[in-house]
Structure formats: structure tokens, C-alpha cells
N, C-alpha and C positions, 0 to 999 in steps of 0.2 A: 522402039520397044512396044511389044504388045502389052496391054494393061487388062487386069481383071477388074471390071467395073462392079465391085461388090458393094452392097449397102449393109447397114447395120440397123439393129433395132434394140431399143433399151430393154425389152423384155426377153432378149436372146432367143426368140423363136425362129428368127431367120439367120441365115449364114452370115458370119462376120468375116472380114478379111483376116487372114492368119499370116503371121510372120514365120518364115522357115527357121529351123534350128541349124543355122549356118555357121555359128561360132564354135570353135573347138575349145576343149578344156584348157589347153595351153593359152589360147587367146583370151578367154574370160579371166583366167588367173592374172595375166599381165594387165588387162584392162582395169581390173579392180585395184591393182597396185598403182597403176598410173593415175587412177582417179583420186588417190590420196596425195600424190606428189605433184604439186603445181609449181609454176615459176616463182610463186610467192615465197617458197621455202628458200630458193637460191638467192633471191635479191630482196623481196619485200619484207622478209623477216627482220631486216635491219631497222625498219621503222618500229616494229614491235619491241625490239631490244632497246632502242633509244627511249621508248615510252616507259617501260617497267624495269629496265636494268636486268641484272642476272635473274631477278624474280620472274622474268618472262617464262622461265621453265615451269613455274606454277601455272601460268596462264595457258601454256601449251598442254600441261597435264590435265587441267580442268576441261579445256576444250576437247582434248582427246578422249577423256572419259565420257563427256557428253555425246560426242560422235559415236563412240563405241556402244553406248547404251541405246542411242537412237537407231543405230544399225542393227542391234539385236532385236528391237521392236519391229523394225522394218522387215528383218529376216523372218520373224515369226509370221507376219502377214504374207510375205512373198512365198514362203514354203507352203502355206495354205493354198495360194493361188498365184503362180507366176504370171505376170502381166507386164507388157511393155509400158503401160500407163502407171505402173508401180503405185506409189502413195496417192496419186490422184484418183486412181480407180478405187483404192481402199477407202479414201476419204468419202467418195461418193456413196459407197455402200455403208460405211459406219456412221457418218454424220448426216449426209444428205446429198442429193445431186448438186446442189448449189456449192457445196464444199469441194466436191471433185472438180467441178468446172473452174472454180476460183483458183484453187491451188495449182491446177494443171496449167492454166494460162499465166499465172504469176511465175511459175517455174520456167515456162517457155520464154517469157519476157526477160527473165534474168539471163538465160543463156544466149539469146540472140543479141543481147547487148555486150556480153562477154566475148562473143566471137570476134567482133571488130577490135576490141581492146587487145586481144592476143595477136590478131593480124597486124595491127599497128606496131605493137612491140617487136614482133618478128621483122617487120619491114624496116624499122629503125636500125636494127642490128645489121641487116643486109646492106642498107644504105650507107652505114658508117664504113663498111669494108669495101663496098663497090658503089661509089657515089655517082656513077654515070647514069644510073636509073633513079628517078625521084622516089621518095619514100612511098607515095601513094601508089606508084606503079608496082612496087614490090608487094604492097598490101593486096592489090587486085590479083596479082599472080598467085600469091599464097592462098587466098580465099577461093579462087577459081580452081586451082589444083585440088584442094581438099574437098571442094564441092563435088568434083568429078569422081573422086575416090569413094564418096558416099552414095553416088548415084547408081552404082552398079552393085554387084553382089556384096552382102554384108561381110563376107570374108575379106574383102579389100579393106574395109574399115578395121576389122579385127587384126589383120596382118600389119597394117601401118601402126596401129596402136600398140601392138606387141613389141615392135622394134623401138618405137618412141619410149615406151615404158622401160624397156630393157636398158636403154642408154641412160635414162634417169637413175635407175637402180644402181647401175655400175658406177655412175658419177658419185652418188651418195656414199656407197660402200667404200669407194676409193678415198673420198674425203674423210670418212670416219677412221680408216686405217692410218692415213697420213697424220690427221689431227691427234689420234690416239697415241701414235708414236711420239709426237711432239710433247704431249702432256707427260709422258713417262721419260722425256729427255732422250729419246732414241732417234730423233730426226736429225740427220747429219747436216742438212742445209741451214739449220737454225739451232745450233747447239746451246745457245744462251737461253732458249725458251723451254720451260718445263713447269710442271705443277699446275695447280688450279687456283692460284692465289688471286687471279683477276676476278674471281667470283665474289670475293668479300672485301678486297683491299681498297676499292674505289667507292667510298661512301656506303659500303655495306652491301648485303645481299638484296635488300629491298629499299633502294635509295629514294624512291618516289612514293612509298606507302602502298597499302593494299588497294587503294582506289585505282592506282595505276595498273595493278595486277588484273583487276576486273575490266579495266579499259583494254588491257592486252587481250582479253578473251574476244572482244569485239573485232580486233585486228586479226587475230589468228584464226578465227572461225572461217574466214574466207579461204584460208589455205586448205582447210579440210573439206570444204564444200565440193561435192563431186564424188565423194566416196559412195554415195547412194546409186551410182551408175550400175553397180553390180545387180541390183534388183531389176534394172531395165535390160541390161545386156544378157542376163541369165535367161530371160524369156526367149532369146534366140539361140540358146544352146541346147544340146541334146538331152541333158539331164539337169533341168533348172534347179530342182530342189537340192540336189547334191552340190551344185556350184554355189548356191546361196548359203547353204550351211557352212561350207568350207571357207568361203570368203568372209563371212560374218565372224567365224571363230578365230580367224587369223588377223583380223583388222587391228586388234589391240597390240599384237606384236609388231605389226608394220608401223603403227603410230609410235610405239616406243623406240623402234630402231631409227626410222627415218626422221622423226621430229625431235623427240626428247633427247636422244643421244647426240644427234648432230648439233642441236642448239646448245646443249650442255657444253660440248667441246668448243663451240664458238665463244661463249661467254667465259670459258676457262682460259682461253688463249689470248684474247684481245680485250681492251677496255670497252665496256658497254657504251660509253659516251664518246668514243673515238669518231671524229668526223669522217674517217675513211670508210666506216661501215655504210653510211648513207651515200657517200660519193661513189664508191666502187661496187657496192652490193655485198651481202653477207659473206658468201663463200669466196668470192674473188679477193676480198680484203684479207681474209684469214690466210688464203694461199699465198698472197703477196708477202704477208708478214713472215710466212715460213720459207720465203725466198724460192718459191717454185717458179721456174722460168715459163714464160708464155701463159701466165694466168688469165690474162684478158681474152686471148684467143680460145683457151680451153673453156672458160665460162660463157663466152659468147655462143659457142657451139652448143653447150649444154642448155643454156637458157633458150636458144632458138628452138631446139628440139622440144623443150618443155612447153613453150608457147604454142608450137604446132600441135603438140599432143593435146593440150587443153582446148585448142580450137577444134581439132578433129573430134574429140569427145563431145564438145559443146554442140557441134552441128549434129552429131549422132543423137545425143540426148534430146535436143530441141525437136528434131524431126520425129523421133519415136513418141515423144509426149504429144506433139501435134497430131500424129497418126492416131494415137489412142483417143484423143479428144474427138477426132472425126468419127471413129467407130461408135462412140457413145452419143453422137448427135450434138456434142458441145462445140463442134467446129464444122465448117462446110464439108459435106460428104466427099468432095473431090480429094481432100487431103488423106482420105483413107484408101485411095486407089493404090493397088500394088502392081508392079511390073511383073513380067514372067519370071523374074528372079526374086520375087517377094520383097522388093524394096519400095518403100513409100516415096516414090519419086516426087510427087507434088509437095509432100510435106518437107522433103529435103530442099527443094527449090524455094519454097516459101520462106523457110528458115534462113536459107542462104541469102536470099534477096533482102530480108530484114537486116542481116548482117552487113550487106553491101551499103544499105541506106545509112546505117550507123557509121560506117567508115567514111562515107561521103560527107555526112554531117560534121564529122570531126575535122576533115581537111578543108571543107568549105567555110565552116564557122568555128575555127579553132578556139577551144576553151569556152564555148557558149552552149549551143544546142546539145551536143553529145555529152558534155560534162553534166548538164542538167538531167538528161535522160539516165546517165549512169548513176547519178545520185539517188534515183528512185529504187535502185536495187539494194540500198544500204542495209535493210533489215529482213530481206527476203529469206536468207538462210535460216534465221531464227523462226520466222513464221512457218516455213516448211517443216522444220523440226518439231515445232509445237503441234502442227496438224498431224504429223506422223504419230506423236505420242498420244494425242487424243483419239485418233483412229484406232490405234492398237488397243487402247483401254476399252473402247466401246465394242470392237470386234471380239476381243477376248471374253468380255462379259456375255455377249450374245452366244458365242460358241460353247462356253461352259454352261450356260442356261439350257442349251440343247443337249447337254450331256456328251458333247464331242470331246475326244482326246486329241491333244496336240503333241507331236513328237519333237517340236522345236519351239521352246518357250522363252519368254522374257523372264529373267530371274526376279524373285521376291515380289511377284505381282500381288496386289496392285501398288504396293508401297514404293517400289523403285520407279514405276511409271509416274507416280505423283511427284516424286523428288525431281525427276527430269522436267516435268511440266512447271513446277515451282521455280526451278533454277532458270528456265528460259524466260518466264514471266519477270523474274528479278532483273535479268540482263536487259530485257526490252524496256523495263521501267527505268533502268539506269540510262539507257540510250535517250529516252524521252526527257529525263531530268538533266542530262549533261548538255551544256551548250555546244560541245564539240560534235555531238552526234544527233542533236535534236532536228536539225534541218533535214538530214538524210532520212531519219526515221519518219518524220511527218510526210515527206515525199513518198516513201514506201507505203505508208498507210493511205495516202491519197490515191495512189495507183490501185492498192488493194480495194479501197472503197468503190472505185469506178468498176473494177472487175466484178465485185460483189453485186452491184446494181445490174450489170449485164447478165450475171448468172441467174438472178431472180427473173429477169425478163425472159431469158432463153428457156429456163426450166419450167416456168409457168406456161409459156407458149407451147412447149412440148407436152405439158400435162393436160392443158385444156383444149388445144386445137386439134391434136391428133385424134382424140375420141370422136370429135365432130366429123373429121374426114372419114373415119371408119364407118360412122353412121350413114354418111352420104353414099358410101359404096353399097 
């Protein structure tokens, strides 16, 4: 492939590499839906339910509201200036170059560790059905295939993600219809099951207290992380502002439908402390209780699609964030090179290689190196959301001071922004205080500290060395 060897400059005086608007409205719509629906909803939600009981509905509602408000704040900034670097770019402008550098690399770190997690999960499913190939072989095949889909036109990513997301949506809607019929006593395969008595008859609605509800927020927030992909993908669509507005306005309905309603139906139909929830996974267990034949095969297909979707999105997000860092001088300039199809090939390959290294560490040192690395991502979602809220506050203040009008705004500014910031700080404080989350939180803070040191070194070098080079010329 022919490459455009373009360079960037922080003062924007020179041409910067530009991503093409290759994603259609149809693709962006499904990408944003897929970003909300992860494999965690289908299987991982069982851990959250076991933690808080039926009151996990409150945890999902609190997390959903937090994500909705953060998306509104991000949408406000993205409509001002669509950018593949999204909140990393906005943090650099609103808080300082060190903030843009730090949050961009922290976000990239999160996703390159999630890529092998999803590949390993998908490989385990395939190996269980077709054991003649080792699990690591399937992981390599999955990662190689999705790497190639991201190396060519962005439409390839968009098309794969469109169908991945569509399958997930169909699965959830079908589950809601079947479970809803069961609640009303209309499901013929399990006529003895009806009503919502499971929500309150087994030790009450909140069996483990409100502390468990707050702890549930920490579990559920990872299910929602990825919704911000719209602000990254929209930069490669034909009408970014329109796509961002639409996706941001609809996110609350998607959260209510995909998460709140489906989880409500789960805790209404089965005991929250049933061993089957953890053994089989949330949706599979409910479907088995409803006597639906072939539930394992059905859910294996859905979960496999979900993990492939998450990996596909993760590789796309990581590569675009790395590309943006490169255009701003926060990463080696080579990652900002584009092919003749406007794909950041080097950024895709670097992100993919990092994922391969993570997968290798998992298989070579099971339960050791990779588990330690994955623990460093424990609080990254909350840190990203906190930076988004602070960036939106500072950018809004600056714009209003200049007398500029915004046509897409965060509500009740600045009070609602402060509420979000306060809530995130409370949850982070709870993580530090809780023995169950303290280890992961400190590891995340440790990685954040290392990146912060690197950010000051790089930004200071860019500030002081570049003028000397210009004087020498």
C-alpha cells in the first residue's frame, strides 16, 4: 500500500493527516449500539446480580445515568469539534497537553488489554465445540482475521461491526420478548413460571444492603464502557455533528431497553442467588429455566459474536486513539501515517501486536503476568469519565467567556457537571476504601502515575526543544 507520509504540528500550521469519511449513517448507528452491548451483559451480569441481588437494577440505573450524562458532555464537545482523538484531544485543549497525552495513552492501554481478553473468550468457545485446534490457535486466528479487516478501508470495520451489532440487538430483543411472555404467564414451554415475585421473595429486594448496590456500580460500569466510540467513529462519517447528536440523544433509550429491562426480567424470573446464574451465564440460565431447547448453542453463538464485536471495536478504538496521539506529537509520528485508503496502518498494527503480546502472556504464564496487567485497568473507565467531565466544564466556561453559542449543550450547567464529578469521586473513593477493589485501584493509579510522568517529559521536551530547533534553522 502506498502511504502518505504526513507530519503534524501542534500549532496546526502544517497539514495533518486526515481520516476519510468512510462510515455510513447506517454503520455509525449500529456501531454506537454495539458499543453499549458487550459480552458482559450476556454472561458477566450474573456476577453483578449475585453481588447486589435484585437491587442490581438500581446499580444499572445509576451507571446508566452516569454514562448518559457523560455522553451528553462528550457530545457537547464532539459537536464543537469532531475528532478521532475524542476526549483525549479535548482534555489537551481544556486542561493541558499533559492531560491529553495521559488520558489518550491510558485509554489505549485499556483497549489493547481488552483485545486479548475477548480473543481468548472467543477462542475458548470455539475450542469447546471444535477441540482439534488448541485454544491459543483459535485466539491467533481470530485476532489475525480482525486485524486484517481493520487494515483496509474503514468501511470493512463498519460493515463487520454493523452485522455484529445487529445480531446482538436481535438476541436481546428476542430475549426480552420471550422473558416478557414468561412474566405474564404466556410462555407455553414453562407454564408454571409467571409474575415478578422473585424480585422480593428471596431475602427482599436489597438483600445485601446499599453498599452492595454501590459495589454493583463498579461491576456494571465495565459493561457500558465503549459507548464513547460514537465520538471516535463519527469523525469518520459524512456528517459527524448529526451522528453525534443522534447517538447521544438515543443512548438513554438504548440503556433502558438493553440493560434495565433485560436485567429486570432476569431477576424477575430466577432467584438472584441461584448457582446456575454463575455456572451457565445470565441469559443462558434464564433460557434454560424457560425450557428453550439448544440454549447453550444459541448463547455460545451470541457470546462469540459479542466478543468478536468488542475485539473489533477495541482494535478500531485503540488504533484511532494512537493515530490521534501521533498527529499531536504524543506518539511516534509513524503511527500517524495513512494508507491511500486513509487507514492508519501502523497504528492498527501496533495496537494489534500489543494485543498478541497480551494473549501470549496469558497462555505462556497463565494466571500470572496477564492477570496482573489486566488488573491495572480496574479504574480506567472512571478516570476517563472524570476527565471528560472536567474537560467539558472547562471548555464550556471558555466558550461562554468568548460569547460563543452552542447548539448542543449539557443540561443544567454547571450543576449537573459538578454532580457527575462528585459521583465519580465518591465511587473512586469507595474503590480505594474497599478491600475488594483497592488492589486494582492502586495498580490503575500506578500506571496513571507512570503515564503522567511520561506526559510531562514529552510535553516539556516539545515545549522547550522545538523552539531551539526553530532558532537553529
